[in-house]
N, C-alpha and C positions, 0 to 999 in steps of 0.2 A: 397689664396689672403688675403691681409690685406686691410682694409678700413681706410682711414685717411682724414683729411682736406687737401685740395689742397694747394700747395705752388708754389712760382714763378718758381721753377725748372720744374713744370708740365705744364706750360703754352704752350709750343710749341706742346706737345702731345695733350693737350686739343684742341688746334686750329685744329690739324689734325682730331681729333674725331668730332669736330663741322662740319668740311667739309664732313665727312661721313654721319652725320645726315642730313645736307643740301641736299646732293645728293638724299637721300631717299625721302625727302619732295619735291624736285624739280621734281623728277620722277612722284610723285603723283599729284602735283599741279604746273605745269610749268607756269600757268597763274599768280602765286603769288610769287614763289621763284626764285631768281636769281642764276643761276649756278655759281660755282667757287667763292662763297662768304662764309662768316661765320656769325653767329648770333652776335658774339662779336669780337672786335678787341683785339690785345694783350694789348693795354693800358686799355681798359675797363675791361679785365680779371684781370689785376694787381690791379686795383681799387676795383674790386669785392672781391678779396681775403682778403681785409681789412675790408669788410662790414659784421659785425656780423649778420645782418638781412638777408643776402644772402649767407648762407654757401654753399661751393662747396666741395663735398666729392669725393675722387678718390679711385678706386680699384687698388692696386699695387701688382706686383708679387714679388718674392724673391729678385730680383735685384732692387726693389723700382721703377719699371717702370710702368707707368700708363696704365691700360688695359681698363678703363672705368671711367665714372664720373656720378655724380648726382648734377645738379644745383638746389638749393632749395631757397625758399623765405619764411620767416616768415610773415604771414598775420594776422592782427587783424580783427575780425569780430565784429560787423555786418557791412554790406554795407548799411543797412537801419535801421530805427527805429523799425521795426516790427520783428527784429531778436534777438535771445539771443546772448549775447556777448561770444565769444570764440576765440581761437587762432588756426590757421591752418598752416601746413607746406606744401607748394605748391612745387611740383617738376616741375620746369621750363623746365628741359631738362634732359634726362637720355640716356646715350649711352654706349655701349660696343664695343670695337674695333672689326672690322669684323673678324680679325684673332683669336679672343678669344671667339667668340660666341659659345654657346652650352656647355660652361664650368661652368655654374652657376654663372658667374660674376654678371650678372644683378640681379639675386635673392639675392646675398650677398649685393649688393648696396641697393636694395629695403628694405631688412630687416634692414640694418643699418639706413636708413632714418626713418623707423618706430620707431626704438629704440631711435633715436635722437628726434623725435617728442614727444615721451612719456617723455623723459628726460626734454624737453623744456616745458612740460605741455600743449601740443597741444591736441585738441579734435579730429583732423582728419589729414590725408594726402590726398592731392588732386593733380590732374594733368589734362592736356588736351591731347587728342590723335587726330591726323588728320584722318578724314574719309579716308579710303583707305589704311591706315597703318595697315594691318591685322596682321602682325607679332607682332607689339606692342600691339594691342588690345588683341590678344591671350595671350601674356605675362602678361599683367595687369589683365586679367581675372584669369589666373593661380595664380596670387599673391593675389587673393581674392578681388580685387577692383570691385566696382559696379558703374553703371552710376548714377550720381547725377543730372546732367542737361545736356542739349545739346545746342550748338550754331548752329543756322540754318542760311542759307544765300539764297539770291535771287540775282543772278548776272545780272546786267543790261546790 
């Protein structure tokens, strides 16, 4: 697998992968996620491809076909006056095609994101995982990630 920046030719496959991720989330939280939708539209994706603060990386096979992606966002810290200033690379979404799982594609994407974060002068790589997405939790644990903070809810 090769990791590169996403291009417009990847958009249709990325939309397919966004659908795979949505289904995982809809199965976990049907009270929040709408089945048969995607996080981003084709138009939004095309705009994001041009935004240097929101890089999208894709893992591609020998035929240059997308097997996974990592949506990232460069974030400047602090969020408040009592924090040291630093830059983060936030993984907004990471997905490997269900037909390619178990082939270390996710590991390659994650390692590439870490390398890019270092190149960009970031202090950290962060992400969110939905409670109940145990396969993602296990994967990120394996990648060496640790819990930084938790978001808690009380449903009314």
